Phi, psi and omega in degrees: 000324177298318179301314180305317180296313183303314181296315186296323181295314179303310183297324179299311178291327178299304185302323183289328181291319182288328175292326185285323176295315182294320179302314182296324177294308174306312180300314179304323184292312186297312176300322186283322181266340182310310187294339177270348185293140181284159182285137187265355181290340172295351180282348175287329175234046183293142168260104181285139182288120181233152187278162173286130183234131179256126183239157171280179180297326183257028163069037169260131185284133179248339178198157182226128178231139183140152183292322189245132176272110184211132176234101178300143184222141181287151183287337178288349174261000181271135179296150174305322179298328181281320177293319181292328173297317184290318181301318180291326178277327185240335185192078188286339169264024187303322182270006175252331187262178179250037178115331179232129184247089187299325180292315177297324177294318182298318179297324175300314173303318181292312179301322182297316186287327182282317186255350186069000180241147183265101185274297183239133181286161175282340181285130181285170176295323178298321175296318172297326175293315173305313184293317188289331182267332193237338190236165171268181182263013182292130190275110179216147180297310184301320181298313182302317185288325171295327177300307179300315180295317180293326176295318174302315185293326181290319181296335168289332187263327183241157178276162180308315183295319175302316179293319186291320178297312178306313183298308183297336180262342178275322193300140179277135189227022170086156180049051168071007183274122175243114183099154189288335178286324173297324177294315176305321177291314184289318183273334182231353179064031183225165175289149176308326180291343186257005175278160180271176179298317181299319186285323172303318176303309182300316178290329180285340178271005187275331184301337186297317186207064190299330180278328186257330185250025177281169186289349178267321181283308189221083185296321184297309183291331178289326178284322177302315178296317177308306184296325181293317182295315175303322176297317175295323180293325176293316181302318182277002181063030176278337181219162183271175184293310180309309181300319178309304186292319178298317183282334172287346182268350184293125176292156184284119183244001182295133168215170190275126173246107188279028179067045184299134177293152177291334180215147186269114177201061180298331183282322176288326176303318178287318168309315179302306181305314172306319178290321184285317174296323173298328186273321191242352189079179184304328185302344179302332182295340186236000185260007172075033178283141172252118179248126181260125185257173183278352189282141171267133185295323178297313180286322178296321174298320178294335173286311185299311184295314174306309188298309185300318176304315182295318178295317182289328180299302178310315183296320177296322181298333181262011166096168181267131183265008176110171178291155170299312177206182182225135177255148176279171182293322172301324182289322184294323193263356174265102179312317184289316179293324179290314176301321180290315180301323176279332180293331191282350188267125176281120186240147178297166180299133176087352179259153175223149176277145182209151183252138174275132176259320187221143176222132167229183183287333177273328179204171175225148178248130188234160174232140178259175182311329182271001180091357174284147184269141180224143179251136172236132177252180183302324181291338181278354181216023188288340179287350193276057173296143179296132181289130171254308177200175180298338179254002186216136167237165177274192186287144172306133179298136180259353174209161180299319189287350173291339187245323184243155173215162184298139182099332184304138174251129187219175177257141173225165181208132182282147179227147175252121178235192182292341179268002179117210176277127175223153184266148179230143175283140180219174172213164176279117183292151176274326182284157178234177183195179175203157177211128179230134175227144190226135171284114185296334189279336185237337189082015181287135176280122181273329178192149179205126168233130191255012177170177191289316180207128183289330177291334183270314174213125181267017175286114183278092180293340180293318182260340188242336176285111174267113179228155182284133189268356175055219187290346174297346175266004181288341175301326179291328177294311180303319187291324182288326170300324185278333175286338183264014173100012173270173182230169175289351177259000173300137182260134177232135188281122174271090182214158182308146172212147185234131184241128171259111187227122175303334181274350181262148181282352185203169174299136184258120174234091177290150180227167166280162175296341176279344187080002184250170177228142192242013174074195180305125183229136176291150183302318180306299183302323186296321187284314179288337169274353180054056183277114188296311183297324178293320178301320178290316176290332175300309180298325181294316183285320172290336182093137185296311182303311183297314181301313182287342178285327177288316177301321179289345175292342189265044180067016180251023183300335182265004180279133191267089178280129177294139173275066190205153183300346182290344182292343179292341182261010177081049176270352177285148184265125173209164189275149173304337176286320178299313185295315182302312184300318174294318179295325176306319180290329170289317188294327181272001172105007170113023180254145182276132174229165181239127180285142181213154185247329187261124172279314185196156174233132176242154173285179178293344175258015175089000185276134180281119177255349171217137178220112178298148175228074191297151159303130178241139175281118182211074183305333187257356176289142172271191181299145179306137171295158176306132189272110180282331182267100177300346180275345181253117180292151178290155179293126176264101184281126185299127181283144178281140185237358182203147176305121186301329180284327170307310184294319174310305179305316182289325169307320176297322177295316185285341168299318183293344168305326179270321185285320187232350194245220194280355175255019185306324185307331182294343177299343180291342178287348176060042181233139175256014181255006185270139176222156180175185181205132170285162176204128177219134183270176177308135176056021174057042179272348173217138177231130189227152154220130177232133182199175186192169150239195176288348186259330180223134176235124188222142182231134180243136186217142174219140174180180178268143177305307167269105201308121176219153178304141178279338182117161185295149177065020172259082181250174174310321184284348182249329184258326184257319181299333177298316183279337172299315181293319180296316178295312185298333177297319187282317184295332179248013178298124181077006178259119181295169172304136187227111175246162178288135177292136180285125179288161169298149175089021174248139174228158180245145177211151177280128189230160172274128184292342178279324192253343184071002171267170182309136187277150175284152175310131183077007180292115183295336180275340191308152182224154170280146174221148180272141171220155163287146189300325176282347180257359184297147178291145177231165004260020175307160186282162176246160177250100179258112181293186178298129182256016184303334186257006176261105182311328182285343185080008184277177185286149179209181185208139173279148190292332176294341178287346181252324185255000000 
């Protein structure tokens, strides 16, 4: 007995010594490490790294930029099943301990010793918050000790629910998903509130090994981890037996959801990204900014579709260029080689690569990358006459075997008709294009598409490609003539002209597109028929400097205009966006506006940190009143840059381009408020149509990136105008006709169309023409229509008097 007492005493003192030593050691570590511990006060106002998101005007997400996908969620919005799954997996005693769970730590060690696997970690949720926010994952003893000390301090500073919410939003869960909401989107494409019990358990199992054991990389391990968590939930009485059994039987449904946009607008998304980064720097990728654009998703989709249709229509007109490649019989019969060969082909959106297996006169059988069989009939490839040159195609195919052969690798696209889904033969167009639409009253970009397919080429032709606008530039030359005292009835001789210019390599003999000359021609007629010689002589009479001084006021001050008469034919280079902006200033009656894409930028908590305040056309507004609300910016009234009467007359002349001239195809829209101008450059290297009413200004362009001829009969009216029309049908749907209001000082007179002078009484060929009152021919009588609708009481004319 005495010996037992002595041993007990010895071990008691030994334990006491060890305890004192441990307390001394812990105290020493605390005193040594405490000064270096980070301040936990920042957790109260933590800024979680969330990506930069871009939205349309109608709040459709079009892009997300940033390394980390995260959507913070309040703990109040997290289902109880999800909270319980994390507690079961990571820290079942979370609401009982004060930052360190010695019981949980012991259980983790026991599991490791018994199974050889680390099922539940020794770190509490609070310790993981400390590590995730303040430390790296590098395994060091001092880091672990700091983590423990900081966890204790966090528990004293924050409530349990605040700690849990930080954890749920910070934790990495694989595939760039940070936080449970992002994980729900990445793996299931759902909101966290819409997941099943099994899916909640699977997400709760991801923190252990998010990169290697997630359901996409290692499905079997992910399911095993999920089932273990379900077992733990049952053990902890968080779920019932039935719920447990049903959840364990649920098949794995996770698949990658790459954050697909709600609306397709990659070119404008990239424009917005560049503008935001220029404004806020690289940190904009991580601080959760939401950028709202001026673009409408419906119009943007219409722009995308119209441009693609226009490019594909041109491409089909010029024939089939043959298969992408040809596979041998051994390659066709080896499924692995075949799938890899098809997977390596970069395809446009909505198109698939397929290999031809069998061909007959009536049909061909093809197989795609996924192993699905596809049939093509003659109707599905009847467009595929062989390409010979840009000016020639071969004979239209009379059988499928005229186009396809076994081993050919081609592109196909599904289309839906009244019979269901059918496949069509396609090819990647070599030609490119752009479409831009702007609100003339504010300069807001309504839609913009910079090419056929962003995934094939992210070069934004709408904003970056400087091309010659050709005849679509002529309205500005005519406006300069009207501003200089000419009228729409002024005659200018359409006759041959020769220029000797030292700046030109040879003598310049400009001609009209038709190769003919038409003699004295009224300006109105010359514009709607796009007479080159009249434009050149008009510029010569007005003067290059005087004309360019006016032109530069239309937002074209940075354009490098050649100081020569060829500028009348649109030889200066400018982007489709620049031209659209200038046309918008014609559309609004001659007011300067600035095109802009971003409407506002908000922080992650909804605070507006940038709000655009565009110049706005408001001709009847007086000076802005004193602004009593400092949060509301004063109206920026758009300044006038051209005489409204000259612009009004130009509108009527440009409407004739559609009613009588090179833009006649647009008459199919059955609107009388549309005005515009076709444009085609030398050798048909660029084809344009730019047009507007007072509500929408839109430009369509088509051409090759490396300027080459588009081919015979490819003009602005045939290559660009069709997809301008397609877009404008959507843009103007439900919008009534919108004409420029007639300004004071406009009169109408009957003139002789041959002489441009006042018509004799009873002249059966006489037509009405508009004049600025001081420029009207005299002393003949004038015809002033009813002025009851003119508030000023000035002379006016109804549109039906002219057209």
